[in-house]
N, C-alpha and C positions, 0 to 999 in steps of 0.2 A: 365641325367648326362653324358651318353656316348657321346651324341651329343656335349656337352660343351667341354669335354676332346678332342674329335676328332678335333673340331674347333681349339683349342689351339695348338694341335700337328701339324696340317697342317700348321698353321701360323708360328710356330717355324721352321719347315723344310724349308719353303719358305724363311723366313728371313735369315737363315743361308746360304742357297744356293745363295741368292742374294749378299752375301759378295764377290762373285767372279766377279761380274759385275762392269762396270764403274760406277762412283759415281752417275751420273744423272739417269741412269737406275736403280741403286740400290735403290734410294729413291722411284721411282715410283713403283717398285715391292713390296717394304716393305709397302707402303701406301695401295696398293691394297690388300695385304695379311691381313692387319688389317681391311680393309673395308669389305672383305669377311666374316671375323669372326663377325663383328658388324652387317652386313646385315642378316646373318643367325640367330644370336641371336634376332635381331629385329623381324624377322618372327615368332619366337617362343615365344616372350614376350607377357605378358598380358597387360603391360603398358610400355610406353617409357617416360623418363624424359630427355628433351633436354636442354642443356645450353651451352653457351660459357664458356671456362675455367675461373675460379676465380669468378664465379657468385653466390657462396653459395651452390654448389652441395654437398660438404662434410657435411655441417651443416644439410641440408635437409635429406641426406641419413642416418645420425646418428639418427635424430628424427624418421624417418621411422623404422630404425633398432630397436630402443628402443621400439617402439609401438609393433612390432612383438615379441620382447623378452618378453615383459610383457604379451601379449595375449597368447603366446604359450609356456611359460616357458623355454625360451632359455637363454644361457649364455650371459652376457653383452659384451663379446668379439665377439659376432656374428654380424659382420658388413655386411650389405646387399650388395652383389655383384652379380647382375643378378639373377641366379636361385639357389644360394647356400642355402638360407633359405627355398626355396620351396622344396629342397631335404630333408630338416629336417622335414618339415610339408607341405603336399600338399595343405593345405588351404591357404598358403602364396603365393601370386601371384609372377610371374616372372617379375621383373622390370628391364628394361635396362636403365642405365644411360649412356648417350652418348653426346659427344660434336659435333656430326654430322660433323666430319672433315675427316673421312676416307671412309664412306659409299659411298659418291659421286664418289670417285676414283674407287670403285669397280663396281658401277652400271652405271657410265657414265651419271648420271642424271644432272650433273652441279649444278645450283642453285635451281633446282626443288626439291620438297619434296614428290614425288609420293610414295616413300616407306613408308611414314607416314600417307598417306591419310586415310587409313582404320584402323590404329592402334591408340587406345586411347593414346593421347600424351599430357603431361604437359610441357609447355615451361617456364623455369626459367630464368628470366632476371634481370639485375642490371644496374645501371648507368654506361655507357661505360667508363667514366673517372675513376671511382673506379676500374673497371675491368682492364683497361689498366695499372694502377699503380700496382695493385696486380699481374698482369702478369709479370711486370718487376721484382718483387722480386722472383717470381716463376722461371723466366729465370735465374736470377743472382745466386740464392742460392739453388734451388731444382732440376731444370731440368737437366736430364742426357745429356751428350754430343750428343749421337746419336739421342735423341728426338729433340734437337735444330736443327740438320741437317734435320731430318724427317719433321719438321713443319716450316722450313724456318725462324728460329729466328737467331739473331746474333751468330757468332761462339763462341764456348766455350772459355772463357778467354778474349773475346773482351771487350774493355773499351768503354762503351756507357752510357751517362748520362741518368738519369731517364726522363728528358724532351725530349731528342732526341729520346728515345725509344718510349715514348707515342705519339710523333708527327710524327714518321717515317711513310712513305707512306704505308708500308706493315706490320708493326709489332705491332703498338699500337692501337690508336683510330680507324684508318681506318679499321683494321681487325675486330674489335668488332662491329662497326657500320654496316659494310657490312653484317656480320652474322645476326644481328638483323633485318636489312632491308629485307634480303632474307626471313626470317620467317614471317615478317609482311605481305609481299606480298602473301605468301602461306597460311596463317592462314584460310582464308575463305574456302579453299579446304579440310581442315581436318574435318573429320566427327565428331570426338569426341575429344575435346581439353579443356585445362585449362591453363590460364596464371597466373603465380605466380611471383611477384616482390620481390626481396631481401629486399627492403626498407619496404614493407608491412609486411614481415616476421619479420623484426626487431621491427617494431612498434606493431604488433599484432601476435606474434608467435603462440599462442594457436588457434586463429581464423583461421589463414592461414593453420596450420597443419590439423585442423578439416575439413577445406574446401577441402583440397587435399584428405584426407581419405574418406570423404563422397562422393567425386567424384569417388573414387575407389570402392564405395559401401561396405565399411568396417565397417560402423556404430560404430565409436569410442565412448568410454565412457569419461566422464569428467576427471576421474582419470587417464585413459590411456594417454590422451592428455597432461594433466598437468605434469605427470611424464616424458613423452617423451621430453617435452620442457625443463624441469629442467635438465634432463640428458645431453641434447645437448647444454645447456647454455655455453656461451663463456668461462668463467673461468673454468668450469668443463671439457670442451673439451681440454683446454690447459693442464690441469692436466692429462687427459687420454693420450694425446699425449706424454707428458713428461715421463709417466710411461710405454709407449709403450703397452697400453692395447690391441690395435688392430694390434700387431706386425705381426700376421700371414697373414694379408691382404697385405703384401709387404710394399712398401714405401708410400702408400696412407696416412697413419696417423702416421708418425714418423718424427722428425726434420731432416732437411737436414744437419745441422751442429750443433753439440752439443754446447750449450751455446749461440747460435746466434738466438735471437728472430725473426729476419727477415727471418729465414730459416724454421720456423714452417709452417705446413699446415694451422693451425689456427693462423693467424698472428695478426690482429687487429679487424676485423669485424665492422669497423666504417663506418657509412653512411656519404658520403661526405668527407671522409678522404683524398682524393686526394689533397685537398687544402693545406694540411700540408706540401707538398713537393715542392711547387712552389711559386714564387713571384706573385704579383698582375697581371702583364702583362701576365705572362704565364698562370695563371688561366683564364684570359680573353680569350686568344687564345683557350684554351681547351673548355671552355664553348661555345664559338662561333662555334667551329667545331661541337659540339654535337647539338646545336640549329639549325644549317643550314643543317646538313647532315642526322641526324637520323629521321626516320619516327615518326611523332608525336603521333602515336597510343599508344606508351608506356607511355606517360606522363612525359618524361624527356625533360626539356627545357634548359639544360645547367646550371641549378641551382644545389646547393650542394645536395639537396634532391629531391625526386620525388614528383610530384603533386599527390593529391588524385586520386584514380582510375577513369579514364576518361570514359565517356559513349562509346567512340569509342573502347576502350580496351575491355569493357564488350561485345560489339557487336561482335568484332573479336573473342572473346573467346566463343561466343555462350551463354553468360550468360543473 
């Protein structure tokens, strides 16, 4: 607990001090400060769960949270955030959820994933087209102005169409695909890893949650898995967010704008939902980009849904 608090305090001091620097240096310093905290937490973690933003991390973390709540008699408000549940019960592992977007700034490792080689790591992925569309709504309705600057997104208040955002050379599909390709290249070097696809979780939530928990050597019961999945079901998550059940966890699980469904953290959870926002030609361009640029190991070929788990993906995951 002391280490976690110290990490956060150091980060806040650095971030505040960086406010005196020129804009370009200020961003670099703040990213390194966040990277320092993430890198130190990664070293202490029992498991890492890595994903690009808007790939289903919140849903997965709520399922895991509910499993630990049930097993160890914790409040349903106890949302898993790194080591907070471990501090309540030492039997609960320290699980770092990370987007792997700051650690590289601190370590200077670039696209390499050496920091994860010896850390049991679960990689959560989703169709890049759905991720990019969901990221657009995150940017437009939920992302704080300083986070837009910190992560190189369009400025706060900018007028950008959803198609322009998705097809922008550094903000939409390209960013997501680059992230997934980096990890595809490094997967064989990870000693202990698991690949989870959002589409598989939607199709078989109990089986995928059980697979993750078994990989963590937590031997879940049928009842625990069933109740965890039911608790984290889309409609119930929407209700929990509306009621601000997880209010103490900050802005992670509260609406960005009251009454605006597009500002919810839990927005639609639809596989292939990106198609609803574009005409046929735009969908064709998006699908073509995914097909021609994304490593085929994940099983996404530009179609609205993912193909069944491919042998290549299982080999990469060590299955």
